[in-house]
C-alpha positions as CSV (number, residue, x, y, z in Angstrom):
1,X,-4.4,37.4,-16.0
2,X,-6.0,34.0,-15.8
3,X,-9.6,33.5,-14.7
4,X,-10.1,32.2,-11.1
5,X,-11.3,28.9,-12.4
6,X,-8.0,28.3,-14.1
7,X,-6.1,29.1,-10.9
8,X,-8.0,26.7,-8.8
9,X,-7.3,23.9,-11.3
10,X,-3.6,24.6,-11.1
11,X,-3.6,24.3,-7.4
12,X,-5.2,20.8,-7.7
13,X,-2.3,19.7,-9.9
14,X,0.3,20.4,-7.2
15,X,-1.2,18.4,-4.4
16,X,1.0,15.5,-3.2
17,X,-0.2,12.1,-4.1
18,X,-1.5,10.1,-1.2
19,X,0.5,7.1,0.1
20,X,-0.7,3.6,-0.7
21,X,-2.0,1.3,2.1
22,X,-0.3,-2.1,2.1
23,X,-3.5,-4.0,0.9
24,X,-4.0,-1.7,-2.0
25,X,-0.3,-1.8,-3.0
26,X,-0.4,-5.6,-2.9
27,X,-3.4,-5.8,-5.1
28,X,-1.8,-3.3,-7.5
29,X,1.3,-5.6,-7.7
30,X,-0.8,-8.7,-7.8
31,X,1.0,-10.3,-4.9
32,X,0.2,-11.1,-1.3
33,X,0.3,-8.6,1.5
34,X,2.9,-10.8,3.2
35,X,5.2,-10.5,0.2
36,X,4.9,-6.7,0.4
37,X,5.8,-6.9,4.1
38,X,8.8,-9.1,3.3
39,X,10.1,-6.6,0.7
40,X,9.7,-3.8,3.3
41,X,11.5,-5.8,6.0
42,X,14.2,-6.7,3.5
43,X,14.7,-3.0,2.6
44,X,13.7,-3.4,-1.0
45,X,10.6,-1.1,-0.7
46,X,10.5,2.1,1.3
47,X,7.6,2.5,3.7
48,X,6.4,5.1,6.1
49,X,4.5,4.7,9.3
50,X,1.7,7.1,10.3
51,X,0.6,6.2,13.8
52,X,0.1,2.4,13.7
53,X,-0.5,2.2,10.0
54,X,2.2,1.6,7.4
55,X,2.0,3.0,3.9
56,X,4.0,2.9,0.7
57,X,4.8,6.5,-0.5
58,X,3.4,7.3,-3.9
59,X,6.8,7.9,-5.5
60,X,8.0,4.5,-4.2
61,X,5.0,2.8,-5.7
62,X,5.7,4.5,-9.1
63,X,9.4,3.4,-8.8
64,X,8.5,-0.2,-8.1
65,X,5.8,-0.3,-10.8
66,X,8.2,1.1,-13.5
67,X,11.6,-0.4,-12.5
68,X,10.8,-3.3,-10.3
69,X,12.2,-4.0,-6.9
């Protein structure tokens, strides 16, 4: 049986990654926020809305970073 400290560490590894706010995602891509909005509106990047805020899901950010738009 694993010690309790090992079990708590495993639980941390399975947390979902938080979505990216538009300004942070734009900085990461080194482009303007407006360009990110155009890609969202054009259907090239998937986005989610939580209340009035719009985010880029983490898996979508990874896809764009590794494969491009």
